[in-house]
N, C-alpha and C positions, 0 to 999 in steps of 0.2 A: 388121697392123700393128706385131706385133712385129719380123718380117721385115723392113720397110722400114726400122723406126728402128736395126736392127741395122744393116743397108748403110747409112744415113746412120752408124753406128758405124764403118763401117768406116776405115766415120767411125767389185807392182803389186810381216831386216837388223840380221838379228838371228845372231850367232853360235851353236852348238848346243851348248847347255844340258843337257848330259849328262856328269854325272862318274863315281865311281867306286860299286860296289856299297856300299851299309852293310856295315860289318864291324865290330862290337862285338868289343874285344878286354882280354882280363883275363888277362895272365899274370906270373906272380910269380919265375920263374924265375931264382935268386942274385940277386933285387931290383934287374937289371938291366934290366929290362921293365915298361916301363906300359903302363896301360891306353888303347886308342886308340880313338875313334870313330868312324867316316867317314859323314858322312850324305849319303845318296845326292840332289840334286836332282831337282825336279819339272821334265820336259822341256817340261811344258808349263803354266807359271806362271799364266797371263792365262786357262785354262779354270777351271769352278768344279767342283768335285766332283759327280758323277752319274752317269746313266746314259751320257750320248754320249761322257763323256771315259772311262770305264771301259772301253766298246766299242772304242775305240781304240788301249787298252793292250792289253785282252785279246788282239785280232786281231794287232798285231803281237809280240806276247810269244810267240803259238801260232805264227807264220808263221817266223820267225825260230829255233824251238827245232827244233836237229836231231834230237831225239828224239819230236817231234811227227808223229804222222802228216800232218797240215797243212804240214809245211816246205815251203816254197819258197826254191829254190833263189834264189842272187843274180843269176843272170841276168834270173830273169823277176820280179824287183820292180819293177815296171812302175807308177808312178803317174801319171796323167792329172788337170790342177786344170784348168777354165773361168779365165778371169781374170775380166769385169765381173761383180761381183756375189757372187765367189765368193775370190777373192783380195782385190779393194778394191771400192769404194762403186761404185753406178752410176745413182745419182737426182743430180739432177733427169733426168739424160741421160747417156747416154754420152759416158766423159770424150774420146774420139774424135770427136764431134760438137762438142764445145768448141774442140776444135784445128782443126777445118775453120773453125768462125765465125770465130774469130779470124784465123787465114790468110787468109780472104776480106779482112777489114778490113783486115789489112797488105798484102794485094795490089791493093785498091783502088786505091791511088797510080798505079795503071798502065793502069787499066783506069777511067776515068770514065766510059764510058757506064753503069756499073754502078750507078749512083746511079739511074735511070730503068730498070732493066730487071731482070725479075725472074726468079730467085731472089734475085739479090744483093743487089737492094733493101731487100728481107724481111731480111734479114742484117743490111746496112749501119744498117738501123732498128730493128735490134731487136726486130723484129715477127715472133715464132714462131707467132703466128695466121696471119698471109700465107704465112709460109715451109711450115706443114702445107699449105695449097691449093695450094702447087706440085706436090705430089705424088710417084711414083716419079718423074718425069721431071725434076725441080727437083731433089732431091736427090743422084740419081745426077750432076747436072751439079757441083752444088758439090763434090762428093768427086772426079769426075774433075780438076775444073777445078786443087783443092789439095792433091791427091794423085799427081798424074800429071804429066807433061811435063818432068820433072826427072832426073837421074840418083839410085841407090840412096842414095850417099853425100851429094848434095845435100838428098835426103829426108829422110833421117838427122839429119844439120844442123839442120835446120828444125825437127824433133822436141824434140831436145836444145836448142836456143835457145829456145823457146817453154818448157820446163818452166823454165826459169831463174827467172820472172818470173810465171808464168799461177796464179791462186791461183781456188779454185771458189767458184763466183757466193752458195752459201747458209754452205759451212764455213769458210768463207777462209782455209783452207792449200793447199800444193800438193797438186797430185793425187796425188802419190807419199806423200805423208805420209796419204791416205785408205786405204792397204792397210791389210788387218786383221791386228793384230799376234797373235790367235792362230792365222791360219792359215799366219803366218812361222814361228810357232812349230811347226807340224805339220809343215812342209816340210820343216824342219831336222830334225827328230824322224824323222822316214821315212830322211828321208838318213843319219841317222847309225845307221840299221839296216839299209844298202845298199838303199835304194828310190833307183831313178834317176827324178826328177822330170821333167813334163813340163809345159809350157803348153797346151792345147789349144782355141782359143776362137774367136770369132766375129770378135772384134778382126783389123784388121788388121795382120798379120804383122810388115810392117817398123816398124810405129809402135810395137808391143808391145815388138821385140826395139832400139829406142831407149831407152826407157824404164824398162825392168824387168828388163833383165838381171841388173843388179845387187840392184838390191832384193829380188829374190826367191831368187837365189844360183842363177838357171838359166841355162846357158851358154845362147847366141841360138840353137845347133843343136836346142836344146830345147822351143825356142817355134813352134809352129804354130799357124799362121792365116788370115784369108782373103787372097787373093794377089789383088794388079791385074798383070797380062798384064805383061809386060817383055820384053826383048831384049839382045842382047849387040852392042855397039859397038867393033870396033876403034879407033876415035878416033884413026887418026895414030900407032899404036905407043902410047897409053894407054888401054886397054879401060876401059871403064864398061857398066854395069845400066842402061839407059834404062826409066824406069815409063812405062807407055802405060795410054791414059786406055779400058780397058777393064777388066771384073772376068773373073777368070781361075779361080778356085776359091770358094767361098762355105762357109766353115766351119761351117754351125752344124746342127742336128739331124741328119738322116743323115751328111750332108756329116765330121761330127766322127769317126766308126768309120771312113770311109772313109779319111779322113787318117790316122787312127791306124795305121791296116791299110797305106796305101801309104807312109810314111815313117817308124813307128816299124818295123813289120813283124811287132808282137808284140801279142796282148792283153793290156791294162792288168790289174793283179789291185787295182788302188786306182784309185777314180775319186772325183772331186767336182766337183759343181754346183751351180748354186742356180734353176735356170728348165727349163720344158719345153724349152727348146732344147738342154739338155744329158742329157736324158732317153735319148736312142738310145747315147749314148757310155755313161750309167752303165748300160743293158741290154746291151750290149755287153762291159762290164764282167763282168755278174754272171754272161754265159754262158761264162765261162774254166771250166775242169774245175779249178783249183787253186780254193783258198781265196780268194773276193772279197770287198772290201768297198767298196757305195757308201754315199758320205756326202752327204747335202743341204744346202746352207745355206738356212734359212729365216729372212728377214727379220720379226722381230717387234719392233723396238726403235725404236718411234716418235718415243723421246727423245735417244737418243743416236746413230742413225741414220736410218733409214726402216722402217714397217711398211707391208708389202705384198705379195701374193701372188697370188690367183686371177684377180682383174679387171685385175691392173696391165698397162699397155701396154710397160712396159720391165720385164724381169725375170720375166713372167708364170709362176708355179709352181702351176700347176692339174692337169695327167693325172701330170705327175711326183712331185707331192706325192700324189696317190692312189696311184700304184702301190709309192712309197715304205712307206706305210702297208699294204699287202694284202703286200708282198714281204716287211717287215721291214726295209726298210733303215734305217740311222742319220740320223737329220734332226737338225741343229741347230737348238735354240732360242735365236737370238742374244742377247733379254732375259736368258733365265736360265741359257746356258752359258757366257758369257763376262764375265769381271769387269771387262774392257776392249773396245773396239771397235780403236782407232787405238794408235801406237806412243805420241802424244804426249800421252795421257791418265796414262801412267804416270810 
């Protein structure tokens, strides 16, 4: 079920908050110098004090210390992050699913036959139960209809136009407002310590690049995801890349380490995810000969966000949670470890 939903999901702001080290000064030489106190800012202010925050600090301090036996050269400081459920919310469905549904409704004026044709009829009538009955075939039909048949520039424009007005069905906020404030701080903190941050997600790569490049401060070339097939068209001297109605690569489960190897070319030393679909990426990172850090986001806050794990069709965390506990990986308890979830709560 997760794979179906993730393919349906082919269907996330802040500057670095790091200042100088605290250096209390108290000299009286010729009475010309005064006492000076410089307070060090907390680079993770939205994180509660505790084992999780301490583990992150200890790791970064260790591997960036040239005197440590675990020192990692800057060129090897690769950090990979899942997107859905790790950097922004993913309930009650992946955000790209909502985009696909909205696109069907926008496109319907040119396809009057959709009023009586499934699975489009179910989408137009907001009948999600009927939509589920269409199965993989119906889901792929919606995805390929809304995500292909256009150039990459046209698709990017449609995503960026959608996000201007689209609101989450239950939170009532823009989808890009539902990024996790603590994870934004973590991205900044790692980059301030010369880590190169990547997104490695099951979401479709061009959809993510159109939305989250500026939100996360991660350039487009460092965003890796599921891909539809494309082709080059010289277009009479005005070249374009066309998006085709076929799947090229599914970037989830074992697809993540494969894409990391093929695109990044280096094994990460830091990886974060929230589901079993991220397990292979964390396993790949854990196999690094350099000291590595594996981080799971556990959705435990039913009040501020959602609480789900082992039985969820979306973002299921079952085998990954067991392995994290067994191997001593760090697991974020969202309810206990985070002071706030979203930036607008500040």
